[in-house]
N, C-alpha and C positions, 0 to 999 in steps of 0.2 A: 484434544485428540492427538494421538501419537503419530508423529511424522514418519514417512517411509524410512528416512535415514535413522531415526531413533529406533524404529522397529528392527532394522537390520542389526544394529549394535546390541539391542536386547537379545535378539536371536543368537548372536555370537556368544553371549554369556551362557545361554542354556546349551548350546552346542559344545562349549568348552567344559561345562559340567559333565556332559555325556562322555567326553574324552577322559575327564578326571575319574569318572566311575570305572572305566575300563582299566586304566593304569593303576589306580589305587588297589583294585581287587587283585591284580597280578602280583602286587608286592606285599599286601597286607596279610595274606595267608601264610607267608614264610614265617612271620613272627608268631602266629597263632599255632603253628604245627606242634610244638611241644605239649601245649594244653590239649590239643585234639588227640594226640597219642595217649595221654594219661586218661582222658575221658572215654574214648572209644576203644582203646586197646588195639589199635591197628598195627599191622606189621610194617617193617621197614620198606618192603616193596610197595605196600599201599600208600605209605607216606610219600614215596617218590611219585606215584601216579596222581595223588591229590594235587601235587604241585605242577605236574607236567601234562595231565590230561587237558587242562584248559589251553595251554600253549599249543599243543598238537592240533586240536580242533580249530582253534582260533586262526592259526597260520594257514591251515589247509583250505579254509573257506573264504579267505579274504578276496581272492580273485573272483570267485563265483558271485558273491554278494555285491561286490563293487560293480560288476557287469549287470547283474540283475536289477540293481537299484536304478540304473539308467532307463530301464524299461518299465518297471512297475511304479516308479516314483521314489525319489531319494528320501523325502520327508517320511513317507509311508514306511520305507524300509527301516529308517532310524527308529521310528516309534515302535514298530513290531520288535526290533532288536532290543529296545529298552524294556519292553514288557516281558519278553522271554528271559532276558538277563535278570530282571527283578524277581520273577517267579522262581527261577532256578536258584537265586540267592536264598529265597525262603526255604526251598527244599534242602539246600546245603546246611542252613542253620538248624533245621529240624532233623538232620540225619542222625541215625542211631547206630549205623554200621559204616565201616570203611567203604564197602561197595556202593552204598547209597550216596555217600558223599562224593565219591569219584564220578558216579553217574550225574549228579547235580553239577559238578564242575565241567563235565563234557557239554551239558546243555548251556551253561554259562558261556562256554567258548563259542557256541553257535550264535548266541545273542551278541557277544562282543564283536564277532566277525561281521555281523550285520551293521554294527554301529560305526566302527572306526573309519572304513573307507567312505561311508556315507557322510560323515561329518566333514571330511575334506572336500568331497564333491559339492556339498551344499555351500561351503565357503567359496569354492571356485565359481559357482554359478551366481552367488549373491553379491560378491564384491568384485571391484575392478581397480586396476591401477594401484595407487598409493593405499587406498582402503584395503585392498586385497593383501598387500604386504603386511599391514598392521594386523589384519585378521589372522594371517598365517603365523605372525610373531606370537600372538596370544595363544594360538593353538599349540605351537611348538613349546612355548614356555610352560604350558599346562602339562605336557607330557614329561618334560624334565623335572618340573617341580613336584608333580604328584608321585613320581617314582621314589622321591625321597620322603614325601609326607606319608606314604603308605606304611612303612615300618613304624613311624611314630604313632599314627592312628591305631594300627594293629596292636602295638604294645600297650597303649593306654586302654583300649577296649578290653583286651584280654586280661590285663592286670586288674582293672577296676570293676569289670563286669564278668564276662566269660567269652570264650572263643566264638560262641554263637553270634555275638554282636559284630564280629568281623564280617559276617555276611548280612545280618539284619540291617546294618547301616545303609545298605544299598536300597532298601525299600523306600524310605522317605526321599532319598535322592532321585530314585527312579520316578516316583510320582511327580516330583517337582519338574523333572526334565520333560515328561509327557505333557503336562499342563503348559509349561513355558514354550515348548516347541510348537504346540498347536496354536498358541496365541501370537507367536512372533516370527515363525519361519514359514515362508511360502514353499509350495510344492514345486519341484522341477524334475524334468526327466529328459532323456535323449529321444532320438527319432525312431530307433529300431523297435519292433514289436514282437520279435521272436527270440527264442533262447537256444543257444548252442549246447544242447544236452550232453553230447559226446565230449565236447571240449571241457565242459564243466566237470564231468566225471574224471577225465584225464588230469585236469589240474588238481583236483582233490587228491587223487591217488599219488601223483607225482610229488606235490608239495608235502603231503602227509608222510610219505615214505622218507623223503630227505630230512624233514624235521625230526622224525623218529630216530633216524640214524645219527643225527647231530646230537640229540639229547642223550641217547642210550649207548653211544659208542664206548664211553669210558666204563660203562657197567658190563656190557656183554662182549666187548672186544671189537676192534675195528675190522679185523679180517678173519681171525679164528676165534671160536667161542671160548671166552674166559669164564662165563657164567651162563648156565642154561636159562633160556627164557621159558617161564612157566605161566600158562594161562589156564586156570582151573585145574583139571586133571591132565592137561596136555603139556608136554615138555618138548622144547626144540630138540630134534633128534640128530642134527648134523654137526660136524666139526666146523664147517663154514659158518661164520657168525651171522645171526639174523640182521645185524647192522649192515654187513657187506651186501646181503641180499636186498635189503631196503634201499641202499644206494643204487644198486643195479636196477631195481624196479623204478626208482625215481628218474634215473638217467634215460631208461627206455621210455618211460612215461612222458618226459619232457620232449624227447625226439618225436614221439607220436603226436603230442599236443601241438608242436610247431607244424608238423606236416599236415595234420588235420586242419589247423587254423588257416594255413596258406591255401589249402584246397577250398575251404569255405569262402575265403576272401576272393579267390579267383572266380568263384561262382556268384559273387555278389551277395553272399549271406553274412549275417552278423556273427561275430566270434567273441569268445570270452575276453580276449585281449584284442584291442584295435591295433593290429600289427603295423598299420600305417603310421601310428604314433612314433614308432622307433626311427622314422625318417626325420623327426624333429630332434636336432642335436641336443637341445637343452633337456629334453625328456630322456633320451637315450643315455647321454653322459651323466646326467643328474642321478639317474637310478643306479648307475654303476658306483658313483661316488657315495650315494646314500647307503648302499649295501656295505661298502668298505668301512665307512665311518661308524656304522652300527656295530661292526665287529669290536670296536674299542669302547664305544660309549657306555655300554652296560656292564663292562667287566668289573668296574669298581663296586657297583651295586651288588654284584654277586659275592665278592670276596670280603669287602670291608665290614659288613655287619657280623659275619662269622668271626672275624679277627677281633672286633671290638668286644663281642660278648664272651668268647671262649678264651681269648688270650689276655685282654685287659680287664675282663670281669665285669663289664657293664651290663645292666639289665636292659630288657627290650625297650623300655621307655627312654632310658638314657641314650641308647644307641640311636633311637629315632630323633632325639633332640640334637645329637651331633650331626646327623645327616640332614637336619633341617637347614643347615647352612647351604647345602646344595640347592634346596628348593628356593631359598631366598635369592640366591644368585641367579637362578633360572628365571624367576619372576621379574627380577630387576632388569634382566636383559630385554624383556618385552618392551619396556619403556624406551630404552635406547634404540631398539630396532625400529620402533614406530617413529622416533625422531629422525632417524637416518633415512627412512623410506622416501624414495624419490630423489634423494640427494646423493646417495652412494649406491653403486651397483650392488645388487643382492649377493653376487658371487664373492665380493670383497668382504661383505658382512659374514658370509659363510666361512671364509678363510680365517677371518679374525676370531670367530667363534671356535673353530677347530684348534687354532693356536692356543687360545685360552684353555681349552680342554687338555691339550698336551701338557701345558705348564702345570695345571692343577693336578692331573693324574700323576705326572712325574714327581711333583712335590710330595704328594701323599706317599709314593713309593720310597722316597728318601727318608721320610719321617717314620716309617713303620719299623718298630723294634719291640721286643718283648716288654720293655719298661717304658714305652713311649707315653707321652702326655697327650691328652685330648686337645689341649688349647691350640697348639700349632696346626692341628688338622683343620680347624674352622676356616681360616683364610684360604687354605688350599682347596677345600671343598667349595667354598664360595666362588672361587675363580673357575673351578671345574663346572659348577652349575651355571655360571654366567655364560660360559662357552656353549654349553648344551642349549641354553635358551636362545642364543644368537644363531647357532648353526642349524638346529633342527627345523625351526620355522622357515628361515630364509632358504634353506636347501629345498624344502617342500615348495616354496614359492618359485624357485628356479625350475624345478622339475615340471611344475604345472603351468608355468607362465604362458607358454605358447600352445597349450592344449585347448581345443575347442570346448566350450562348456557342455555341449551335447555329449561329449565322450569323457566327461569329468569323472564319472563313477568308475569306468574301466581304468582310467589313468590313475585315479586315487588308489584303487585296489592293487594295481601293479606296483605302485610306489610303496604302499604299506607292506605288500608281500616281500619286496626287496629288502625293506628294513627288517622285517621279522626273520627272514632267512639269515641276514647278516647278524642279527642279535643272537639267533640260535647257534650259528657257527662260532661267534665270539664267546658265548657262554661255554660251548663245548671245548674250545681250545683253551680258554683261560681257566676253566675248571680243571682241565687236564694238567695245565702248568701248576696251578695251585696245589692240587693233591699229589701230583707226581713229585714235585719239589719237596713238599712236606715229607713224603714217604722216604725219598732218597736221603735227605739231610738227617732225618731222625734215625734212619737205619744206620747211617755212617757214624753218628754220634754214639748210638748204643753199642756198636761194634768197638769203638774206641774205649768204651767203659767196660768191655769184656762181657757184655750180656750174652748168654747162650742164644744160639740162632732161633730156637723154638720160642723162647720168651720174647726175643727181639721182634720176630714176625707177628706175634700176638699183640704186642704193644703198638706196633706200627699200624696194624689192621684196625685196632680199636680206635685209634685217633683219626685215621683217614676215613674209615667207614662211617664214623659218627660226625664227619665234617668238623672235627674239633671238639665236639660235645663231650668226649670222654676225658678231656684234660682236667676238668673240675674233679672228677672221681679220683684220678691219679693224685691230684694235689691234696686230697683229704686224708690219704694214708701216708704215715711216716715212711713205710717201705717203698713207696713209689713216688714220693714227693720230688726227688731229684729227676725222675723221668718226666714228671709234669713240666719242670723247667726246660728240659730238653725239647719236649713237645711244643712248648710255647715258642721257643727259638726257631724250631723247624717250621711251624705254622706261620710265623712272622716272615721267614724267608720265602715261603710259598706265596704269601700275599704280596710281598714286595715284588717278586718276579712277575706275578700276574699283573700288577699295576704297571710295571715297565713294559710288559707285552701289550697292554691296552694302549699305552702311549705310542708304542710302535705302530699298532694298527691305525691309530688316529693320524700318525704321520703319513702313512700310505694313503689314507683318505684325503689328507691335505694335498698330496701330490695328484690324486685323482681329480681334484677340482680344477687342475690346470687344463683339463680337456673341455671344460665348460665354456661354450661360446655364446650361442643364442640363449637368451634368458639371463645373461650376465649383466645386461644393461638395466638402469633404473626403469621401472615399469610405469609408464604413463598411459592412460587409456582415455580416448575421446569420450567414452561413456561417462566418465567422471564429470566432465564439463557439462554434458547434457543434464546429468542428474542435479548438478549444482544450480543449473538455470531453471529447473522445474520448481513450481511453487510447492510449499510444504502442504 
């Protein structure tokens, strides 16, 4: 018979697989996009939405489902999310048009938003003290490692089979998660039995508008319209950018959300966010630090695959193999984090992890060049991944350390949303640095070569708009081969500066951890002693 302790750890395995399913899917699609374009003939706008529809819905619904899970049951919410995600994956694999694929990705975002905060709240309710720190270490290392495994898996499936398998791989994983969670994870829920519908709607509108603005600012313009937003036959009619309007809607929505939530709290009614949690310094300060750290953590994953493929000429599978060093480092960190649990204050493990990330990202930045070798990148990526594995899980532990288990879903949703907003902001800023630097450097180089302005602008646009994909075409023609070398140098500079900017954000995140007080101590829990005394 399986003991309670063994059952908990078996449950951790299946909860971690659920997290892996979410993270892998968010990265695996990027590698499959070229094959999808060839097969479905989708437009560049549709390509953008295939990648971003999932992120937009996912981030918008995290708070709502984190709160809802406390009321209807966290295990139930996780299982429903896995089923929705799996069925949507089948729909994406069977898509024959861009619109159908985008719709399937939207539904995947709904399922993913049900799953991520629920996995955290289940761990928070299931484990205590030193065991909780180990569980969070495994959870965080899974996120960091799977972010790197996704491109490798996507490249292999797309190359050896077809892009359809980038989605169909979710089906056996989804079935395994459902069976495993039913057998090994106990149900848990909070005390409240009603839902704050108005607060839920305000949170969806606010977060959705902000994430839309962060994602689309570079495309449509941050203040004034650079490119008209078109939906079907309707076109954005104003000079003021839709991104600026989205930020305004988001800001007003957040103000209304806070005012409404405080009103509900004074009336003794449940809210989407338990505002009382922000009185807990570890929760408040930890969320601030988590958001800032997320600004820098995913910048490398954005820029490096593009540079490896379009500048150094690696195939998707080879790129994934190089990035595997990041995954190995992240998984290795979970072992060290577990060994240090209860001996070293979690906040010091967080700081050590962020320092490792800074060193790894900065090292990658110094190594980037048009003629760089892949070999020196491996140790730098390993160090970076090792830092992600340490920092991600332990920071989560610090944020949730003093949160009552009954409010774990709300707390987990809040923390996940803070990370997602930070990641979206980081991608927006680092993407702008990457492509703006590439455009500026390439334009200046072509001017020095005496290239006419019209031809120069056309060349720059082709490289930037294709995210570097046009470089190969330039290289194949003797007439444009020299421009391809210029483009490689410019894209390398853009990637280098994006890496340094990511290191800068991580440095700010390191400084933000100085505000962490409560929750910075090694976590011991009397419940552990009680459990240890209970018979198996």
